[in-house]
N, C-alpha and C positions, 0 to 999 in steps of 0.2 A: 397681647398676652406676654410677649417677651419683655415688655416694659415693666412687668410686675415680678420678674424672676431674678434671683441672684445670679452671679457669674457662674459659668460652667454648668448650667442647668438646661438640658435639652428638653424638648417637648414633642409630642406626636399628635397630630390631628385625628380625632376620633369621629367627629360628626360636623357637617356643615349644612345649615338650613337657610333657604333664601325665599322670601316672599316678594314677588314682582308686582308692582303697583301701576307702573306706566312705562312705555317704551322710551328709550333714549333717542333723541332726534339727532340726525346727522349734522355735523358741524358744530355741535355744542361740546362743552367739557363736562365731565362727571367727576364729582368729588366723593371719596369714601371716607367717612369719619368713624373710626373704631373706638370702642370704650371697653375697658376691662371691668367685668362685673364681679368676678370671683376668682381668687387664686389661693389655693391652700396646698397641702402637702402633695396631693395626688391628682387634683383636677383643676382646670382653669376654664372659665367661661367668659366669652366676650360677645359684643354685639356690634353691628355696623349699619350705618344708614348711607345710602347712595343718593346724592342730591345733584341736580343739574344746575346750570348757570343761572336759571331763573328762580332758584330756591325751591323747586318742586321735588318732592321725595319720589324717587324712582323705584326703590326697593329697600327692604329691611332684612337683615340676616343675623344669624348667630352661629357661634362655633364652640365646640367643646373639645378640649385637649387633655391628654394624659401628661402629667409632669413626670419626667423620668428621673431616676437617681442622678445626683450630681456626679460629674466626672471626677474620678479619684485616681491620682491626685489631680487637682485642677491645673490647666496649662499655665505656664508662667506668663505674666503680662509682658507685652513687648516693652523694652526699655526706650525705644524710639520708633515711631510710626514711619514706615517707608512710604514714599509717594506711590499711588496706584499707577501701574504701568498702563499707559493708554496706547491703543493701536490706532494708527491713522488709516482712514479709508478714503477712496476717491469719491465715494457717494455718501449721502446722509445716513443716519441711523435708519433701520428698517421702518420704524413707525413714522418717520418724517418724510419718507419717499412717497411719490404719487402711488396710489393703490394700483396693484396689478390684479387682473382677473375681471370677470364680467358679472354685473348684477342683472338678473333676469328682469325684463320689462314685464309690466303687469299683464300685457296681452298674452304672454306665455302662460301665466297662472290662470288666466280666464279660459284658455284653450285646453290645457293639460291638467289631469288629475295629479295629486301629490305623488302617487306611485309612479306615474309616467315621467314626471320631472326627475325623480330620483334615479330611475333606471336609465334615463337619457344622460344623466351626469356620469353614471358608472361606465357607460359605453362611449363616453366622450362625444356624444351627439350634441350635448350642451357644454358650453365652456365652463372652466373652473371658476368658482366664486373667489373673491379676494381672501377670505379666511383660509382657503386651501393654499393659496400662494404664500400666505404669511406663516402658517403653522404646519402645513402638511396634512391637516385634517381632511379626510375624504371618505365617502361611502364606498363599500366594496360589495355589498349584497343587499337586495331589497325584495321583499314580498309584502303582501297586504298585512299590516300589523307587525312586521318584523324587519329589522334592518341591522346591518353591521357597519361600523365605522372603524377606521384605523388612524393612528397618530404616531409619527416617529418621536420617540422619547429622547430628544436631543438636549444638549446643554443650553440651547437658546431658551428653553422652557424652565430653567432652574431658578430657584431663589435660595438664599442661604438655608441649609448648608449645601455646598457643592455636591453634585452627583445625585441629587434627588429632585425629581420634577415637582414643581410647585403644585400644592393641592388644588388650587383653583383651575389649573390646566386639566387635571384629572376630572374635575367637575364639568369643565367644558366638553370633554370627550363624552362623558356620560350623558350630558344634556343634549348634545347633538344627536346621539343615538335614540334616546327616548322621544325627543321632539320630532325627529324624522319619522320614527315609527308611527306616531300620531298622524303626521302628514300623509302617510301612505293610505290612510283610511278615508281621506277627504276627497270629495269630487272637485272638479274644476270650479274656479270662482269662489273658493271657500278659504278664508284665512284662519289662522289660530294664533292665540296669544298665550304665552307661558304665564302660569299663575304662581307656581311654587316648585321648588327643587330641594330634595333632601339627599345627602350623600353620606354614607357610612364608610369610613376608610378602614381597610383591613391590613394593609402593609404599604410601605413606600414604593413608588415607581422609580426604579433606577434610571438615570439619564445615560443609558448605554447606547443610544442611537438606534436601537431596535424598535419595532412597532408594537404599540399597545393596541388592544382591540376592545371595543365596546359593542355589545349586542343589546339592542333595544326591542322591547316587546310591549304591545298594547294590552293592558289589563282590562280596560273598560272604555267603550266609546259610545257616548249618548248623543242626544241632540245638542246639548249645550256644553258638556264637559267630557273630556277624555283623560284617562290616567294611564301612565306607562311606567315601565321599570327598565333599568339597564344594569348590566354587569360588566365591569372593566377588568381585563386580564392582561398580564404582561406577556412578553414574547415567549416565556417558558410556560405559559398557560396557567400561571398562578393567579388567584383572585386578588385584585387590588382594591376594588371598591364596589359597593352596591348602591344604586340610586333609584329613587322614585320621583315622579313629577306629574303635574297636571297642567292642562291647558284649556282655555275657553274656546269653543268653536264659534267662528264669526262668519256666517254665510254672507256673501255679497260684499265683504270688506276687502280693501286693498291689502295685498300680501305684506307690504311694508308697514301697514298701520299708520302711514304718514298723514292720511287725510282725515283721521279720526282724532278728535280732541281727547277722548277717553275711551280706548278700545274695549274696556270692560263694562261699559254701560251698554248692554245689549237691548235693542228695541224689543 
């Protein structure tokens, strides 16, 4: 969207929608290709396709943004660009380091229900997964059909402009809560695969280091499909985003979906 805007013109994400077609496999690269569809005085619309290294489409999404009034007066362009200051570390960038945390073996999912797994994570009876070590995302409360997740809103999660958590991270928090809420309704030995996610953004999430909270609630749980919602709030309890999503229930399938060529083709 930014590629179609004039200088000094900010925008604010209003809506993000994602349709998930297949899981990304470990060890592969994923490419996101975005395309601007519409940009007028007040609204901009774009779409994105996520494709793996084999050319397989994993997901398709779209986003709607409000175009805000141009900054007045616009900032003066720099006369000369200064080199970006680089900080030297003794270790590689976080994404390049060996993953920390533990991925649960399938035997745990075969033995424990989704609610039992989540409660064991909260009480530290089960180890933290890698995504918790990377982002700080963690569950703090769980009951059947209802969960709470928190995420520290740090500048590690920012994209331009500075001081604002990237919208996709807010979607991550919402998706974790509503997905886990669906998981709490499932018995042992039952996997689920996300089908879609829609997020409506209400205000930016400030990167102030404090914790944002997402509360997920199951709205419907059937034999094949479950639907849930999540509300994201900042540390001052102000609403940040509302999300809804659905998942396909897959009894007898591996939790990682790694052994299934197409997890959405249910027998």
